[in-house]
C-alpha positions in Angstrom: 14.4 8.4 9.4 13.6 11.9 8.4 10.3 13.4 9.3 8.3 14.8 6.3 6.8 18.2 6.2 3.0 18.2 6.7 0.9 18.2 3.6 -1.2 21.3 3.5 -5.0 21.1 3.8 -5.2 23.1 0.5 -3.2 20.5 -1.4 -5.4 17.7 -0.1 -8.5 19.6 -0.8 -7.4 20.2 -4.3 -7.0 16.5 -5.0 -10.1 15.1 -3.1 -13.6 15.4 -4.4 -14.8 18.0 -1.8 -18.5 17.3 -2.0 -18.0 13.6 -1.3 -15.6 14.3 1.5 -18.0 16.6 3.2 -20.6 13.8 3.3 -18.1 11.2 4.5 -16.6 13.5 7.2 -20.0 13.7 8.8 -19.7 10.0 9.5 -23.2 8.9 9.0 -25.8 11.6 8.1 -25.8 11.2 4.3 -26.2 8.4 1.7 -28.0 5.2 2.9 -29.6 4.8 6.3 -26.3 3.7 7.9 -24.3 6.6 6.5 -21.4 7.3 4.2 -17.9 6.0 4.6 -14.9 7.2 2.6 -11.8 4.9 2.1 -8.5 6.2 0.8 -6.0 4.3 -1.4 -3.2 4.9 -3.8 -4.0 3.4 -7.2 -1.6 0.7 -8.4 -0.8 -0.4 -4.8 -2.8 -3.6 -4.7 -2.6 -4.0 -1.0 -4.4 -0.7 -0.6 -7.0 -1.0 -3.4 -7.6 -4.7 -2.6 -8.3 -3.9 1.1 -10.4 -0.8 0.2 -12.7 -2.7 -2.2 -13.0 -5.6 0.3 -14.3 -3.2 2.9 -16.5 -1.4 0.3 -18.2 -4.6 -0.8 -19.0 -5.8 2.8 -20.1 -2.3 4.0 -22.3 -1.7 1.0 -24.0 -5.0 1.4 -24.8 -4.0 5.0 -26.3 -0.7 3.9 -23.5 1.9 3.9 -22.7 4.3 1.1 -19.0 3.8 0.4 -16.7 6.0 -1.7 -13.1 5.0 -2.6 -10.9 8.1 -2.9 -7.8 7.3 -5.0 -5.0 9.7 -4.3 -1.6 10.2 -5.8 0.6 9.1 -2.9 0.6 8.0 0.7 1.3 11.5 2.1 -2.0 12.7 0.8 -3.9 9.7 2.2 -2.4 10.1 5.7 -3.1 13.8 5.6 -6.6 13.3 4.4 -7.4 10.8 7.2 -5.8 13.0 9.8 -7.9 16.0 8.7 -11.1 13.9 8.9 -11.7 14.1 5.2 -11.2 10.4 4.8 -12.7 7.9 7.2 -10.5 4.8 6.7 -7.2 3.7 5.2 -6.8 0.0 4.9 -3.0 -0.5 4.5 -0.9 1.5 7.0 2.7 0.2 7.2 3.2 2.1 10.4 5.7 -0.2 12.1 8.5 1.0 9.8 7.7 1.9 6.2 5.2 4.6 7.1 6.7 5.4 10.5 7.4 9.0 9.5 3.7 9.5 8.6 2.6 7.8 11.8 4.9 10.0 13.8 3.5 13.1 12.1 -0.2 12.3 12.2 -0.8 9.7 14.9 -2.4 12.2 17.3 -5.3 12.5 14.9 -5.4 8.9 13.7 -6.8 5.7 15.2 -5.1 2.3 14.7 -7.8 -0.3 14.3 -5.5 -3.3 14.3 -3.6 -5.5 11.9 -4.8 -7.9 9.2 -1.5 -9.2 7.7 1.8 -9.7 9.4 4.4 -10.6 6.8 4.9 -7.4 4.8 8.5 -6.9 3.6 10.6 -4.4 1.7 13.6 -5.3 -0.5 15.7 -4.7 -3.7 15.1 -7.2 -6.5 16.6 -8.3 -9.7 15.5 -10.5 -12.6 15.8 -14.3 -12.0 18.6 -14.5 -14.6 20.8 -11.9 -12.9 24.1 -12.9 -11.4 23.6 -10.5 -8.5 22.8 -12.3 -5.3 23.1 -9.7 -2.6 22.9 -5.9 -2.2 26.6 -6.1 -1.4 27.2 -7.4 -5.0 25.6 -4.4 -6.7 28.7 -2.2 -7.1 30.4 -5.0 -9.1 27.7 -4.7 -11.7 27.5 -0.9 -12.0 28.1 -0.8 -15.8 25.4 -3.5 -16.6 23.0 -1.5 -14.4 23.9 1.8 -16.0 24.7 3.1 -12.5 21.0 3.2 -11.6 18.7 1.7 -9.0 15.1 2.1 -10.0 12.6 3.2 -7.3 9.0 4.4 -7.0 7.3 7.5 -5.7 9.6 10.0 -3.7 7.1 10.1 -0.9 6.9 6.3 -0.3 8.3 4.8 2.9 10.2 2.3 0.8 11.8 5.1 -1.1 12.9 6.9 2.1 14.3 3.8 3.7 16.2 2.9 0.6 17.6 6.4 0.1 18.3 7.2 3.7 19.5 3.9 5.1 20.0 1.1 2.5 22.0 3.0 -0.1 24.4 4.7 2.2 24.9 1.7 4.4 26.0 -0.5 1.5 28.1 2.3 -0.1 25.9 2.7 -3.2 25.6 6.5 -3.0 28.9 7.1 -4.7 28.4 5.4 -8.0 24.6 4.9 -8.3 21.7 7.2 -9.1 18.5 6.3 -7.2 15.8 7.0 -9.8 12.5 8.0 -8.3 9.3 8.5 -10.3 6.3 6.2 -9.8 5.3 2.6 -9.2 4.0 2.4 -12.8 7.3 3.8 -14.2 9.3 1.3 -12.2 7.2 -1.6 -13.4 7.6 -0.4 -17.0 11.4 -0.3 -16.6 11.3 -3.7 -15.1 9.2 -5.2 -17.9 11.5 -3.7 -20.5 14.6 -5.1 -18.9 13.0 -8.6 -18.6 11.9 -8.5 -22.3 15.5 -7.6 -23.3 17.2 -9.8 -20.7 19.0 -6.8 -19.2 20.2 -6.4 -15.7 18.1 -4.1 -13.4 17.7 -3.4 -9.7 14.3 -2.2 -8.5 12.7 -1.5 -5.2 9.9 -4.0 -4.4 7.7 -5.2 -1.5 5.2 -7.8 -0.5 2.3 -8.1 -0.5 2.4 -6.9 -4.1 1.6 -8.6 -7.4 5.0 -8.0 -9.1 7.1 -10.5 -7.0 4.4 -13.1 -7.4 3.8 -12.7 -11.2 7.1 -11.6 -12.7 10.4 -13.4 -12.9 12.2 -11.5 -10.2 14.3 -12.4 -7.2 14.8 -10.7 -3.8 18.4 -9.7 -3.1 20.0 -10.7 0.2 20.2 -7.9 2.7 23.1 -9.3 4.9 22.9 -6.6 7.5 19.1 -6.5 7.7 18.8 -2.8 6.9 15.3 -3.2 5.5 14.3 -4.7 8.9 12.1 -7.5 9.9 8.7 -8.2 8.4 6.0 -5.8 9.5 2.2 -5.8 9.9 -0.4 -4.0 7.9 -2.8 -1.8 9.9 -6.2 -0.3 9.2 -6.3 3.3 10.2 -9.2 5.6 10.8 -9.8 9.3 11.4 -10.0 10.5 15.0 -13.4 9.7 16.5 -14.3 7.0 14.0 -14.4 4.1 16.5 -16.8 6.0 18.7 -19.1 6.8 15.8 -18.9 3.3 14.2 -18.1 0.6 16.7 -19.8 -2.0 14.5 -17.3 -1.2 11.6 -14.4 -1.4 14.1 -15.6 -4.8 15.2 -15.7 -6.0 11.6 -12.1 -4.6 11.0 -10.9 -6.3 14.2 -12.1 -9.6 12.7 -10.6 -9.0 9.3 -7.5 -11.1 8.6 -5.8 -12.3 5.4 -3.4 -15.2 5.3 -0.5 -15.3 2.8 -2.4 -17.8 0.7 -5.5 -15.7 0.6 -3.5 -12.5 -0.2 -1.7 -14.3 -3.1 -5.0 -15.7 -4.4 -6.6 -12.2 -4.2 -3.8 -10.5 -6.0 -3.7 -13.3 -8.7 -7.3 -12.5 -9.4 -6.7 -8.7 -9.5 -3.6 -8.9 -11.7 -3.8 -12.0 -13.8 -7.5 -12.5 -14.3 -8.5 -8.8 -14.4 -5.2 -7.3 -15.7 -5.0 -4.8 -12.9 -7.6 -2.7 -14.7 -10.7 -3.2 -12.5 -9.8 -3.9 -8.9 -13.4 -3.6 -7.7 -14.7 -6.2 -10.1 -11.7 -8.5 -9.3 -12.4 -8.2 -5.5 -16.1 -9.0 -6.1 -15.1 -12.1 -8.2 -12.7 -13.2 -5.4 -15.4 -12.8 -2.7 -17.8 -14.9 -4.8 -15.2 -17.6 -4.8 -14.7 -17.1 -1.0 -18.2 -16.6 0.4 -17.2 -17.6 3.9 -14.8 -14.7 4.0 -17.6 -12.2 3.3 -20.0 -14.0 5.7 -17.6 -13.8 8.6 -17.1 -10.0 8.1 -20.9 -9.4 7.6 -21.6 -11.3 10.8 -18.9 -9.2 12.7 -20.6 -6.1 11.4 -24.1 -7.0 12.5 
């Protein structure tokens, strides 16, 4: 997999709220008695925002001042954490999907452990599609308008699809790999479903779309997308030494597939994907034992 060029500090600084980051980078001198914590996430990626607001809720109850920094893509999040401008990132796919970012920034990041171990990448089609396998896609080029619809250019899923999956299955000759944003991909998928048109999109789990939309994962006969991977919580260098109590909480944080599905159902179906913080709070009210265990680990 190709290694991406580093994101410049100036670019990160231009996106982040500098005043809040200065406080958070101090790791404990501002805000409430226990200090300020900044958590990074890309909006629209429910694994990231869900985890971020779970941490925020528990930490604020314990007396920390927590700020969620929503950034435009994963490159900015990894760069921000590596520069110490962000304290935590709750959804690092470092085993494979984010491996290029991990290779680039790992010297200035801490891996605090995993909380979910069945994350997967794949191509998907509507349930009504005749396409069963990635190998079948070339036979349906005209119905697909010679396009495969992807997400952000900087996403690990995009890089693996472009660099490995598409050339391996010989799709690079006849197909354009359209890259824009997660929101644009979902919009294209919704339009295709409404009009019962064929479409191939890049998807992943855990994510609300495979759970709540009538789509089906395509077979990957040669396993190019790889085995399921784990989701990691990452921190800036030195964080564990400054906040061993938070590290202990994170080490005790785990989501089962059932819990993840229920959380995302609350975020997407009950709250329409418009207020992740309120959705997470509602889920925690329905699962008080989950919060209690994390609070206990933090104390």
